[in-house]
N, C-alpha and C positions, 0 to 999 in steps of 0.2 A: 291222755290216754299215753299208759308207762310206755315205754319204752329199750327197759329193764326186762319182759319177757323171754323169757328165751325157751320155754314152753306153755303156746295159750291153750293147751290142756287143762291142767296143774291150776290158770289164774282161775280164782274166783266164778264162783257163772254166775252171780246176780252185778258184781260187780261187769263181766264182759254180754248178760245183756242188758245193762245200760246202755253200752261201747253200741248193744248192736243197735238199739233204740237209736240211739242219734248218727249213729250214721247213714244208715232208714227214713233218719231224717231231714241229711242231707243232699241224700240221694231224690228225695222229694220235690227235694226245691231244686235239683238244679234237673227236671223231666219238666218240671212246675214252669220257669224263671228261661231255660235259656231250650231245652231241647223242644219245648212245641210251639215255642216263636217260629225256630225255623223251620218246624215241619210247619207248618199255620204260614210261611212267608215262605220257602217250593209252593204246597198246595196253593196259593195267590199267583205267584206265578208263570207254573209251568198248567194249572187244569186249563188259569183261563184262556192256555194260547190251544191245548190240547184235549178235547172234551173223549174224548175217547180212547177210552185205556191203551187199546195196544201200542198208540202212537203215540204216547206220553211214556212207553213204556221205551221204542225207539228212540224217542228223545233225552232221555242221561245229561243230564250236565256232569261234564266231565271229572270232576271235585269230589261226585258223589261215588262212591265202588257198587259195579252192577248190582250184588247180591242186595244191597243194603235199600236201594232209589226201588228193583223191584216186590221189598217190602214195599216200601210206603207208598207205593201206587194202591198198592196187592191194598193197605188201608189205605187211604182217600177211598175205592170203589167197596168198604166194606160196608155193613151195613151199624154196626159198631161210632162208625166215624161219619155216617152223613146221620146220625140221629146227634151228634157233639156240633 
């Protein structure tokens, strides 16, 4: 990735698309290798103890911000998560 670009709007469009593909692939790897395992670990630890959504929401780990915890718990109880 070139470090001497002052204005990315002027950078070659094909090269910019190549860089975007690389960044997207890195993000996919991060999600698959880091984010999903963390969610699964939290899922196993907390859903095993608290099987009711409201109780789970009230027992948020201190290290997880409230808004993220609400989103995570909502995901666990979603139809999408139940398929996985």
